[in-house]
FIPAVO-57506 format. One record per residue (C-alpha): x, y, z; residue in one letter; residue number from 0. Coordinates in Angstrom, 2 decimals. Layout:
BEGIN
X/Y/Z/A/NUM
...
! end
This chain:
BEGIN
12.36/-2.35/-17.59/M/0
15.92/-1.69/-16.32/P/1
14.78/1.53/-14.63/A/2
12.01/-0.31/-12.78/V/3
14.43/-3.04/-11.72/N/4
16.94/-0.48/-10.48/W/5
14.21/1.28/-8.51/F/6
13.08/-1.95/-6.86/I/7
16.61/-3.16/-6.14/R/8
17.60/0.20/-4.68/G/9
14.59/0.21/-2.37/K/10
15.18/-3.41/-1.33/M/11
18.81/-2.59/-0.50/R/12
17.68/0.33/1.66/R/13
15.55/-2.03/3.73/H/14
18.08/-4.82/4.21/R/15
18.29/-4.11/7.96/K/16
22.04/-4.07/8.60/G/17
22.90/-6.96/6.29/L/18
25.66/-6.76/3.73/S/19
24.47/-7.02/0.14/L/20
25.87/-10.57/-0.25/P/21
24.12/-11.59/3.00/Q/22
20.85/-10.08/1.80/F/23
21.11/-11.84/-1.59/R/24
21.93/-15.10/0.19/T/25
18.86/-14.71/2.39/L/26
16.71/-14.33/-0.74/F/27
18.33/-17.37/-2.32/L/28
17.77/-19.57/0.71/V/29
14.14/-18.37/0.91/E/30
13.62/-19.20/-2.76/R/31
15.59/-22.47/-2.75/E/32
14.78/-24.38/0.44/P/33
17.65/-26.67/1.49/C/34
20.16/-24.81/-0.72/A/35
23.76/-25.93/-0.21/S/36
26.85/-23.84/0.37/L/37
27.93/-24.59/-3.22/S/38
24.66/-23.17/-4.52/V/39
25.24/-20.00/-2.48/V/40
28.80/-19.66/-3.83/A/41
27.58/-20.12/-7.41/D/42
24.75/-17.64/-6.92/F/43
27.06/-14.98/-5.47/L/44
29.92/-15.74/-7.84/G/45
32.20/-16.29/-4.87/S/46
34.49/-18.96/-3.51/S/47
33.28/-21.60/-1.08/L/48
35.21/-20.04/1.85/P/49
33.62/-16.63/1.13/T/50
30.15/-18.18/0.90/A/51
30.83/-20.05/4.14/S/52
31.75/-16.80/5.90/R/53
28.58/-15.09/4.60/I/54
26.41/-18.02/5.67/V/55
28.06/-18.10/9.11/S/56
27.17/-14.45/9.60/G/57
23.53/-15.17/8.75/L/58
23.50/-18.20/11.05/V/59
24.97/-16.08/13.88/N/60
22.21/-13.51/13.36/K/61
19.59/-16.27/13.52/G/62
18.38/-15.64/9.96/L/63
19.17/-19.03/8.46/I/64
20.00/-22.42/9.90/Q/65
22.40/-25.09/8.74/R/66
21.59/-28.75/8.95/S/67
22.92/-31.97/7.53/G/68
21.59/-33.01/4.15/C/69
19.56/-36.20/4.19/S/70
20.98/-37.28/0.81/D/71
24.67/-36.68/1.51/D/72
26.24/-36.36/4.97/R/73
29.07/-34.29/3.54/R/74
26.63/-31.59/2.41/Q/75
25.02/-28.90/4.51/L/76
21.48/-27.79/3.85/S/77
20.47/-24.18/4.47/L/78
17.01/-23.09/5.50/K/79
15.57/-19.68/6.30/I/80
14.37/-19.15/9.86/T/81
11.20/-17.36/10.94/A/82
13.34/-14.36/11.86/R/83
15.02/-14.41/8.42/G/84
11.63/-14.65/6.72/Q/85
10.45/-11.68/8.78/S/86
13.44/-9.59/7.64/V/87
12.71/-10.44/4.01/L/88
8.97/-9.84/4.35/N/89
9.55/-6.44/5.92/R/90
11.95/-5.39/3.14/A/91
9.49/-6.53/0.49/V/92
6.52/-4.84/2.18/E/93
8.39/-1.53/2.59/M/94
9.53/-1.68/-1.02/T/95
5.99/-2.39/-2.17/H/96
4.73/0.63/-0.22/A/97
7.28/2.86/-1.95/E/98
6.52/1.35/-5.34/L/99
2.81/1.80/-4.72/E/100
3.38/5.48/-3.91/A/101
5.14/5.90/-7.26/E/102
2.45/4.02/-9.17/V/103
-0.25/6.24/-7.64/Q/104
0.97/9.02/-9.92/R/105
-0.38/7.12/-12.94/F/106
-3.96/7.41/-14.11/T/107
-6.21/4.35/-13.72/P/108
-5.97/3.84/-17.50/Q/109
-2.16/3.90/-17.37/Q/110
-2.13/1.40/-14.51/R/111
-4.46/-0.89/-16.46/A/112
-2.19/-0.62/-19.50/S/113
0.85/-1.48/-17.39/I/114
-0.94/-4.48/-15.85/A/115
-1.93/-5.68/-19.33/D/116
1.63/-5.23/-20.61/A/117
2.97/-7.22/-17.65/M/118
0.61/-10.08/-18.49/E/119
1.74/-10.02/-22.11/I/120
5.41/-10.05/-21.09/L/121
4.71/-12.89/-18.67/K/122
3.32/-15.06/-21.46/T/123
6.61/-14.75/-23.34/V/124
9.24/-14.43/-20.65/F/125
7.46/-16.46/-17.97/G/126
7.68/-19.55/-20.15/S/127
11.39/-18.95/-20.78/L/128
12.19/-18.76/-17.08/T/129
10.11/-21.82/-16.22/S/130
11.85/-23.77/-18.96/A/131
15.15/-22.90/-17.30/A/132
13.89/-24.44/-14.04/G/133
13.24/-21.14/-12.34/K/134
9.98/-19.96/-10.95/C/135
9.05/-16.69/-12.66/D/136
12.52/-15.20/-12.88/G/137
14.56/-13.99/-9.93/D/138
11.74/-12.46/-7.98/L/139
11.15/-13.79/-4.49/P/140
7.83/-15.51/-3.75/K/141
6.36/-12.57/-1.88/L/142
7.07/-10.13/-4.71/I/143
5.61/-12.51/-7.30/R/144
2.38/-12.84/-5.35/S/145
1.90/-9.10/-4.90/R/146
3.25/-7.34/-7.99/R/147
-0.07/-7.15/-9.83/R/148
-1.97/-6.23/-6.64/K/149
0.00/-3.00/-6.44/I/150
-1.30/-1.92/-9.84/L/151
-4.86/-3.03/-9.09/E/152
-5.07/-1.55/-5.62/R/153
-3.95/1.99/-6.40/V/154
! end
């Protein structure tokens, strides 16, 4: 599993389109957690609030996320991904999927079926653990979650 994760992360990093790694990770967080706050970004990145603010400002300046006031607390800012930011993420995910698909094509149909079955088995155990923690299927972005099995089935 770590080797597969490293492969996917490396490919995603290659397709981050001029963003720093913290900016790219922040974009994924804001996509996954609509209306995330600056504090959530800082916690996610393991950074200080001023550092998170600087990272968010860079993304706002690039038009990838937008800041708005939080309806619950006027002192809080709410972050939301823009259409342009979603496009950057979608492109990175699609390009990574294409590269992953090329690698998976080397397996026989039986091997791909075995991998798909194993993923389903792992999901029954680990999927319930991540949902219990309040997460939606681990740290994978929505687009990856919706397509990961399709890669194995399509090849």
